[in-house]
Structures are given as C-alpha cells and as structure tokens.
C-alpha positions, 0 to 999 in steps of 0.5 A: 092551490097554495104552492109548498115551500121546499127547504133548499140549503146551498152548500158553499163550503169546499166548492170552486169559487166559480160554482160558488158565486153561481150557487150565491146567484142562484139563491134568490131566484131559487127561492122564488119557486116557493114564495106566494109573492113571486110572479108566475114568471119568477116562479118558473124561473126560480123551479127551473133553477131548483130542478136544474141545480141537481141539488134536490131529489124525491118529494122535494123536487116533486114540489118543485115540479108541482109548484112550477106547473101550477104557474104554467097553468095560471099562464095558460100553458097546460101542456107544460103543466101537465108535463111538470105534474107528471114529473111530480107524480113519477117522484111521489106516486102519492102526491095528491095535489099533484093529481088534482093539479094535473086533473085542472090542467087536463079540465082547462083543456077539456079533457074531462074524462082524464081529469076525472080519473085524476080527481078521483086518484087525489080523493082516494089519496085524501078523502077529507079534501073538499077541493077534490070533490068540488072539482070532479063534481065540476067535471062531472056536471060539465060532462052532463052527469048531474047526480054524480056532480050533486054527490060529490058537491053535497060532500064538498059542502059537508067539509067546508059549508061556506064554499061558494064554488061547490054551491054554484056547481051544485046549483048547476047540476040541480038546474041541469036536472030541471030542478029550478027552485034548488037551483036557485037556492044554491045560486043564492047560497054561492052569491051569499059567500061570494058576492062577485061570482058572476056566473050565479049572478047571471044564472039567477037572472037566466032562471028569472030569480032575484040574487 
C-alpha cells in the first residue's frame, strides 16, 4: 500500500538556538516518513522522528504511525506493525487503510480470524476498495471458506477486472471446491495480467494445464 504524505511544517522562529538546530537536523529525516523513495529503515527512522517530535496530532499523526507500520511489516516485524496500526486506529477510528494494513499483518502471523475482522471493518468504511475485498477473500480461502472467498474475489474483480491477485485467489477457491475448469480459467487470467505470478503458473502445472 502507498504511504500517506503528511504536511509537516517546522516552526523555527522563536525557538532557542539548540532547539532550532535540532529541528533543522530532523527535517530531512522526517521527510523520509512520506517519501516513496525511502528505504524501510529510512521510513521507520523518519516516522519515529515525526512521531516523537510532538508537533503533529490527530489524523496526521495516525498517518505517520500507519506509514511506519507498513515498513515494519515489509521487514517482517509483524508485532511492531500491529502495534503501530493500533495507534493509528486509536487516533483515527475511521482509518480504513489502517484496518486493512493491520489485517495484512495479522494474516502474515496466521491470525486469520483477526485479519478477516479488520478487512470487514475496512470494507464497511470504504466499500469501493477492491483491495479490501481481495484481502478478505484471500483470508477466507486460506481458511477453506471457499464460497465466501469466491464472493469477495468476484466483488473485487467487479471493481477492478484486471487485478491478477484476485483472479489467482478466485482460482484457488474454485480449485478448493473441485471446480477444475473454472480454476484453470482464472489462473490463466491471473497470468495474462501478471506473467510473473509463479503461484498461478505452478497451480496450472499441478492441474495438468498449460499457462
């Protein structure tokens, strides 16, 4: 998921010299929190500086916690990611992306019931997001709830028909139900939109079908 840019104005006037110098030194680091070019380590450092500065609050602060949580998840630090998304949600209870991102971290930990609950909340807040339906459908599929997975992935594809992950998740659910022809068709669709999707290619081989 993309990072959220937050306007962060450093007020340097009327600060003591040492505080001014510290604020000037922090400014480039803080910018990493919102930069798509920053590494995960830079993002974590930048967001930490922004959070600890005490100069932002409310939804803007929630966005910085969410950005840091995304980078923690990218590094496989799922508990830290969940903690940051908890903070983001506490600051902004209607933050749909934070629920979705916490759900992804729960999913990475194998906590699928918690993930589904978070995706469901995200969908309630933003029902037009194909990603939220895709993510919940993936969790349902992993739990073996194939009909629910099919419903969610079908909904995701009605919003974004070219989303390879939803085609792949839909195929997996069809395969789980023993609907081989439908699974093959969806795995092929996934590869048509994303030829690098190894899971779909391997699944077709498993089903004795060509890509």
